[in-house]
N, C-alpha and C positions, 0 to 999 in steps of 0.2 A: 247486092243494092246498086242501082246503077246512078251515073253522077247527077241525074235530074231528080232523082229520088234524095239524094245526099243534099242537093241545094233546097230542096223542098223542106226536108227534116230540119236543114242549117237555120232557115227562115222561121220556120214554127219555133224552133228553139229562142232565136232572137226575139221573137214576139211573145213567148212567154217569160222571158226576162223583163220587156217593156211591160207587160200587163203586171207583172210584180214588182215594178219600180212604182207604177202609177197606182196601184193599190195598196201597197205596203205589206204585200204578202207573199212570202217567199216560195218557192216550189210549185209554180204554176205548170200544169199540164196543158198538151194542146187542146183538149176538149172541155176545160174548167170553164163554167159559165161564167162570165164577168160580173152579172149582176148577183149571182148566187156567192160570189166572194166579196161582196160589199160595195160593189161599184153602183154608180149613179150617174144620173144624166150629166155631171158637170165633170164628174172623171172621165166618161165614156167620151165626151167632147174634146178633153185634155189627151186622151190617150189616139184619138183620130188624127188629131193635130200632130202628137209627136210622130205618128206614124208616116204623116205625109212629110214631115220635116226630114225623116230619115230616109225614106225611099224616094220622094217624090212623085209619089202615086196618091190619090185622094181617095179615099174609102167612104162611101157616103154614109152619114150618121143612121141613116134609116136603114142601110144593109147592116151595119154593125147589131143595132137593133134586133134584127131577124134572127141573126145567129153570132151572138157577142162571144167568140171564142177565138182562141190564136189560130187555131187551125181554119177556120174559116177565112180570118184576116189574109193569111197566107195566101189561102185559095184565090182570094180577090186580088192581090198583089201579081201573083203568078198569071192571073186571065188578063191583067191589065199591062201587064209589062210586054 
């Protein structure tokens, strides 16, 4: 695994943990769907805000709704960095 792949995997793990904190659900995987795990619009807003606070990058709520997974958020953060 390259250092870039390691960085992506680490970010996905961090985001899975953040998803779990917001949802109150342990063991989130990168491709788990936020809304299938009990998420709703208020929690989505909270998550997007926390992502911005932690990484300094805004994830548009609309983008999150289109693909609400930790993997997709990590990809967005990597592209925006």
